C-alpha positions in Angstrom: 13.5 -2.7 6.7 14.4 -0.9 9.9 13.4 -2.3 13.3 13.1 1.1 15.1 11.7 4.5 14.6 11.8 7.8 16.4 8.8 9.1 18.3 9.1 12.3 20.3 12.1 11.8 22.7 12.4 8.0 22.3 13.7 5.6 19.7 11.2 2.7 19.8 11.0 -0.7 18.4 8.4 -1.0 15.7 6.4 -3.7 17.5 5.0 -2.5 20.8 2.2 -3.4 23.2 -1.3 -2.1 23.3 -2.8 -2.1 26.8 -6.4 -2.0 25.7 -7.0 -5.7 26.3 -5.5 -5.8 29.7 -8.6 -4.7 31.6 -11.8 -6.8 31.7 -14.3 -7.4 28.8 -15.2 -4.2 27.0 -12.1 -2.5 28.3 -14.0 -2.1 31.6 -13.3 -3.3 35.1 -10.4 -5.5 36.4 -8.8 -8.2 34.2 -10.0 -11.8 34.2 -6.5 -12.8 35.4 -4.5 -10.1 37.1 -1.4 -12.3 37.4 -1.4 -13.0 33.6 -1.8 -9.3 32.8 1.2 -8.5 35.0 3.2 -11.4 33.3 2.3 -10.0 29.9 3.8 -6.6 30.7 6.9 -8.0 32.3 7.5 -10.5 29.5 7.0 -7.8 26.9 9.8 -5.7 28.4 12.0 -8.9 28.8 11.6 -9.5 25.0 12.6 -6.0 24.1 9.3 -4.1 23.8 9.9 -0.5 24.7 6.7 1.2 23.5 3.5 0.7 25.5 0.2 2.4 24.5 -2.3 3.0 27.2 -5.1 5.3 28.4 -6.4 6.2 31.8 -9.9 5.5 30.6 -8.9 1.9 29.9 -10.7 0.3 32.8 -11.0 3.1 33.8 -7.9 3.3 36.0 -7.0 -0.3 35.3 -4.4 -0.6 32.6 -2.2 2.2 34.0 -2.4 0.6 37.5 -1.3 -2.7 36.0 1.6 -1.0 34.1 2.8 0.7 37.3 2.5 -2.5 39.3 4.4 -4.6 36.8 7.1 -2.2 35.6 7.7 0.6 38.0 10.5 1.8 38.3 10.5 1.9 34.5 13.4 1.0 32.2 15.1 4.1 30.9 14.2 3.4 27.3 10.5 2.7 27.8 8.2 4.9 25.9 4.7 5.1 27.5 2.1 6.8 25.3 -1.4 7.6 26.3 -4.4 9.4 25.0 -7.0 11.9 26.1 -10.3 13.1 24.8 -12.7 10.5 26.3 -14.0 9.3 29.7 -16.0 6.3 30.9 -19.2 6.5 32.9 -20.1 4.2 35.8 -21.7 1.6 33.4 -18.7 1.5 31.1 -20.1 3.8 28.4 -17.8 6.2 26.5 -18.3 9.9 26.6 -16.5 12.8 25.1 -14.0 14.8 27.2 -12.7 17.3 24.6 -12.6 20.6 26.5 -9.0 21.9 27.1 -9.4 21.6 30.9 -10.5 17.9 30.4 -7.5 17.2 28.3 -5.2 18.6 31.0 -7.0 16.6 33.7 -6.6 13.5 31.5 -2.9 14.0 31.1 -2.4 14.6 34.8 -4.5 11.6 35.8 -2.2 9.4 33.6 0.9 10.8 35.2 -0.4 10.2 38.7 -1.7 6.7 37.9 1.6 5.7 36.3 3.7 7.5 38.9 5.8 9.1 36.2 7.0 12.7 35.5 6.3 12.8 31.8 4.8 10.8 29.0 6.6 10.1 25.7 3.5 11.2 23.8 -0.2 11.8 24.4 -2.7 11.4 21.6 -5.5 13.9 21.3 -8.3 11.6 20.3 -10.9 13.5 18.3 -14.5 12.5 18.1 -15.1 12.8 14.4 -15.3 15.8 12.1 -15.7 18.9 14.3 -18.8 21.1 13.7 -19.6 24.5 15.1 -20.7 23.1 18.5 -17.4 21.3 19.0 -14.3 22.5 20.7 -12.0 24.2 18.3 -8.9 22.1 17.3 -6.8 25.2 17.9 -7.9 25.5 21.5 -7.3 21.8 22.1 -3.9 21.8 20.7 -3.0 25.0 22.5 -3.6 23.1 25.8 -1.5 20.2 24.5 1.3 22.6 23.6 1.2 24.1 27.1 1.5 20.6 28.6 4.5 19.9 26.4 6.1 23.2 27.4 5.6 22.3 31.0 7.5 19.0 30.4 4.5 16.8 31.2 4.5 15.3 27.7 7.4 15.0 25.2 5.3 14.8 22.1 1.8 15.6 20.9 -0.1 12.9 19.0 -3.4 13.0 17.3 -5.9 10.2 16.7 -9.0 9.5 14.6 -8.3 12.4 12.4 -9.2 13.2 8.8 -6.5 14.3 6.3 -7.9 17.9 6.7 -7.7 17.8 10.5 -4.2 16.3 10.3 -3.0 19.1 8.0 -4.6 21.7 10.3 -2.9 20.2 13.3 0.5 20.2 11.6 0.0 23.9 10.8 -0.5 24.6 14.5 2.3 22.5 16.1 4.7 19.7 15.6 3.0 16.3 15.7 4.9 13.3 17.0 2.5 10.5 16.0 -0.9 9.7 14.5 -3.2 6.9 15.5 -5.8 6.1 12.9 -7.6 2.9 11.7 -5.6 1.2 8.9 -5.2 -2.4 7.8 -4.8 -4.5 4.7 -8.6 -4.5 4.3 -9.2 -0.9 5.2 -6.7 1.5 3.5 -9.0 4.5 3.5 -6.5 6.4 5.6 -3.6 6.0 3.0 -3.5 9.7 2.5 -2.7 10.4 6.1 -0.2 7.5 6.3 1.6 8.7 3.2 1.8 12.3 4.6 3.2 10.9 7.9 5.8 8.9 6.0 6.9 11.9 4.0 7.2 14.0 7.1 8.9 11.3 9.3 6.0 11.1 11.7 5.2 7.9 13.5 2.0 6.2 12.3 0.3 3.8 14.7 -2.6 2.0 13.2 -5.5 0.7 15.3 -7.6 -2.1 14.0 -4.5 -3.5 12.3 -6.2 -6.7 11.5 -9.5 -5.1 10.5 -12.4 -3.8 12.6 -13.1 -5.6 15.8 -16.9 -5.1 15.2 -19.0 -7.9 13.9 -19.8 -8.1 10.2 -16.8 -5.9 9.4 -14.0 -7.3 7.2 -11.2 -9.2 9.0 -7.7 -9.5 7.6 -7.4 -13.2 8.7 -10.5 -14.1 6.8 -9.2 -13.1 3.4 -8.3 -16.1 1.2 -5.2 -14.3 -0.2 -3.9 -13.8 3.4 -4.6 -17.4 4.3 -2.8 -18.5 1.1 0.4 -16.5 2.0 0.2 -17.7 5.6 -0.1 -21.3 4.5 2.9 -21.0 2.1 5.1 -19.4 4.8 3.8 -21.7 7.6 2.7 -18.9 9.9 -0.6 -17.7 11.3 -2.7 -15.4 9.1 -2.6 -12.6 11.7 1.2 -12.6 11.5 1.0 -12.0 7.7 -1.4 -9.1 8.2 0.9 -7.4 10.7 4.0 -8.1 8.6 2.3 -6.4 5.7 1.8 -3.3 7.8 5.5 -3.2 8.7 6.4 -3.6 5.1 3.9 -0.8 4.0 6.1 2.0 5.5 9.0 2.3 7.9 7.2 4.8 10.1 4.4 2.3 10.9 4.5 1.2 14.6 2.4 -1.7 15.8 0.6 -1.8 19.2 -1.4 -5.1 19.0 -3.7 -5.5 22.0 -2.5 -8.5 24.0 -4.0 -10.3 27.0 -1.8 -13.4 27.4 1.9 -14.3 27.3 1.3 -16.8 24.5 -0.5 -14.1 22.4 2.3 -11.7 23.1 5.1 -14.1 22.0 3.1 -14.9 18.8 2.7 -11.3 17.9 6.3 -10.4 18.5 7.3 -13.2 16.2 6.2 -10.9 13.3 9.6 -9.2 13.6 11.2 -12.2 12.1 8.8 -12.5 9.1 9.9 -10.9 5.9 7.4 -10.9 3.0 8.9 -11.4 -0.4 7.8 -9.7 -3.6 5.4 -12.5 -4.5 3.8 -12.4 -1.1 3.4 -8.6 -1.3 1.9 -8.9 -4.8 -0.6 -11.4 -3.6 -1.5 -9.3 -0.6 -1.9 -6.2 -2.8 -4.5 -8.2 -4.7 -6.4 -8.7 -1.4 -6.4 -5.0 -0.9 -7.6 -4.3 -4.4 
């Protein structure tokens, strides 16, 4: 199993860092412990992480400010990936920002906040299947292509997309990465993952341990996962993440992390190799 994969203009390690948990509760407002948030970022880079996933609307304006404060000037090999397509209101609510001008404004806000000339990739986060009242995917991607041609982004990603939307996007332009929900307990996006694998496109699953919403299945609650974890003497979450790495070599992990201890525990998945018996038992969980 390889430890790195190509994404746009960078070769990244397959275990990165998601910045979504660095702001306050609900991804809104300042962190509970600013010092710890800065330590997480610095320790991640010390341990070899070279892929950080962020968004200007995390906070808003919080995660990017923390990244800049902790890491600027950035290591030469650091890939910073962001996303556009949404905004936050003054109460922390999420709202759509899908118009081409809003996508451009989102990219430029990320660049200013991070104090950086270009981003490794920017994901266009769609807001579900697009109906007649929505912005045409062609128009959205045309703006993203323009930003790439201007050198503001190296690669175009796409997030929360159906297989049909993914195929349509690939017919319009080169896609560097896909961010969709995928885990051992939710493999409904297998068609998109397999298409990415065949095409050599990075696939970055969110909800890698199951949905964060209450009453939704969690990987760590599955008896089969717990049995494998007990046999290997590791936390159940590590087994769930290791299964994703074993699923396909283009899978990149960006677990959300808010403490150094949590960071070091997640990065330890790099040293966990699941054997054939482990994988067979986990396949039973998925079934």
